[in-house]
N, C-alpha and C positions, 0 to 999 in steps of 0.2 A: 387082608384074604389070604388066604392055603390054595387057591384056585392058582394054576401051574402057568393060566394063561394073561394071567397078570403080574406073571415075572419082569424084570427089567429086558429079557432076551424076547420078546415080543414078537413074532410071523403074523403077517395081514392072515394066515389061516388059521394061527392062533386066536386073533379077533374072532373071523368068523364063525369057528369051532362054538369061543363061547359064548358070543350070540344067538348062535343056536339053538343054547343050553339055556339062556336065558332071555327069551324072547319079550318081556316086559321090559329090559333094559330101557330102551328108550321111552316108554312110558313114563319111566322113572325119574330122565333127563331129555326133560322136552326142549330143555336150550340148546342141549347138545345136538337134538335132531334135527334144528332149525337150521343146523350149521353145515350139517351133512351135504354133498352133492349125488344126489341120488338119479340114475336113469332112466329116462321116461320109456315106457316100456309101448312098443308100436304094435305089437299084435292083439288081438280080436280078445284076448286073455289078460287084455293090460291090468293091472293094479291100480285100484280106484283110489285107492290109498296113500300111493307112493304120486299119484297123477295130482291129486289133494293139497300132497303135502309141498310139492315142487310149485304148485300153480300161487300156494299159500306165501312161501318161499318169495317169490319173483314179487307179489303185490306188497308183501312187507317191504322189499328193499323199491319199489315205485315210490312206498309212502314218506321214505327215510329221505329219500332223492329231493321227494317236494318239502319234507319239513327242513331240510337244510336250505333250500333254496327260499321260502322264507323267513326262516331266521336271518340267512343275509339278507333280504330287502328291509326285513325291520332292523338292522343295524345300521344301515344305511340311512333308511330314514331318519331313525336318530341323528345321525350324524348332520347330514340337512337340512331337520332341525332348529341343533346345535348352530348350526352355517349364519340360519335366516335368526334366529333369535339374537347371537353378534351382531352381523347386521341393524337390526332394530334397535342396538344398543348405542352401535354407533354413531347414527343420525340422531336420536336422542340427544347424546350428547357434542355434537356439533352447532359449534357457537354462530356459525352462518349460514347463508348457502352454499357457499366457496365448500366450507370445511365441511360440509355433506356430503355434496357431489362429489370429494376428491373422495372421502371416507367408503361411499358406495362402491367407487372403481377400485379402491383399493382390496375390499374385501371379495367382492366378486372374480376379483383378478389372482387372488391368494386363496382364501377359501375355496375357490367352487375351480380350480383351476381351470385356469382359462388361459388363451393366449392373446386375445383382444379382447376390449368393453368398448361399448359403443355409446354415447348418451344421446341421444338426438330429439336437438328443444325448439320447435314451433315459435316464431314469434319471438320479442323480447326477452331476456334471458337473463340478464346480470350478472355471468359469470366470466372470470379470465378465459383465455382463448387457453386450448390445454389439446392433446393429440388426443384425448379420448373425448373432445366435446364436437357435437356436429351441429354448426347453427343452420335454421329451415326458415327465412324470414318469412314464406311467404305460405307459411304453415301446412298442412297433409295437402292441401292441393298440389302444393310443388313439390310432393312423391307419387305421381299416381299410382308408380310401383306396389305401394304395399297400400293401396285403396280400401282393399277387398280385407285385406288382413285389419287395418283400423276400421273398419265398419262391424268389423264382430267380437271386437272390444275382447279376444282372449289369446293370451302366447299360444303359438308354437314353437318347439322345436325340431330338428334333425336339419336334416338339406334346403338351403335358397338356392334360386336361380342366378347365375351370375347378375344379371340387371341389380338385382337386390343385394347382394354382397356388395358389390363395386359401389353402392349410393350409404350403406353404411360403412365399409371397412376402407373403401379409395385403395390406393394402392397395396397393401395389404390382402383384398377380397383373395388375390388367387391362393392366399397362405391357410385361409378356413374352410376346413373340408365338414362340419356340421357345427348348426347357432341355434340359441332361444333367442328369443325373441319377445318382448312383452312390450304393450298396450301400456300408457300412461294418462291414458284418457285423456284431455285437451292438452295436453303438454308437450307429449310426444314417446319417444319410440326408444327402448331399452333394448341394449343387444349384447350378448358372450357369447363369442366364438370360440374353435379349437381347431387346432390343424389335424384333430384324431376325428377320422368320419364317423367313429361308433361314441365321442364322448358326450353329444348328446343326439335323442333317438326319438320318433314322433312318437309323441305320448306319454314322454317319459318325464316324470317329472313337474306333474301339470299344475299338481296343486301348491308346491312351492315357489315355480314358479306365480305365481300369483299372490301367494306371500308377501316375493318380494317387488310384485307392480305394484302391489296395496300400500308397503311401504316407501319406493320411491316418489310415489305418485305424493301420497299425504307429508313427504318431507318438501315437493316442488312447491305443495298448498303453500305452505306455510313460509316459504321463502317468499314468494307472493302477496300474502297480508304482512308478512314482516316478521321476523324471529325476535 
């Protein structure tokens, strides 16, 4: 183009002059208009077009942030689903109850980046002692601090009371800042703990916790019936 305003040595005044001579320019390049920073006019003769354009840009930016958040959540859910699938495979491949239990603990520790895992079992268990195994011969009545939790049959995540933490993690309780706790039917409780206070938050990943709980409960039922 021969217009001198488009030369390499453009100044701001040249650009302004060009736009005055070509008022339809931004209509021909709407993507450019969306990227420009336009001032909000404050007086009674404020330009409605400028205000609408700025508002539209803000809405678009907000939608882009929301979309990015949804994409991040979807990606994390996909990763969690893969981890749960691998946990299921590990339990299915186990040849003995002890191997199944160790597989569950190993997967939860490694794949879910947790600091402590506890499998609290009621009554006869048939498993060798382990630092992750908590045996409660008296059953659920022997853990009154979990009575309400067991009555609701739903996993919970977030922060536990000091009493509950100590019952699950013993001397490691002070190190645990957030937890995910899952009921295992009549068999007991599965808990995973983290030193990060934000690792497990209330309501986070409830569906996946239910899936893990169902997998471990089914494995315990199989072991009771004889693998």
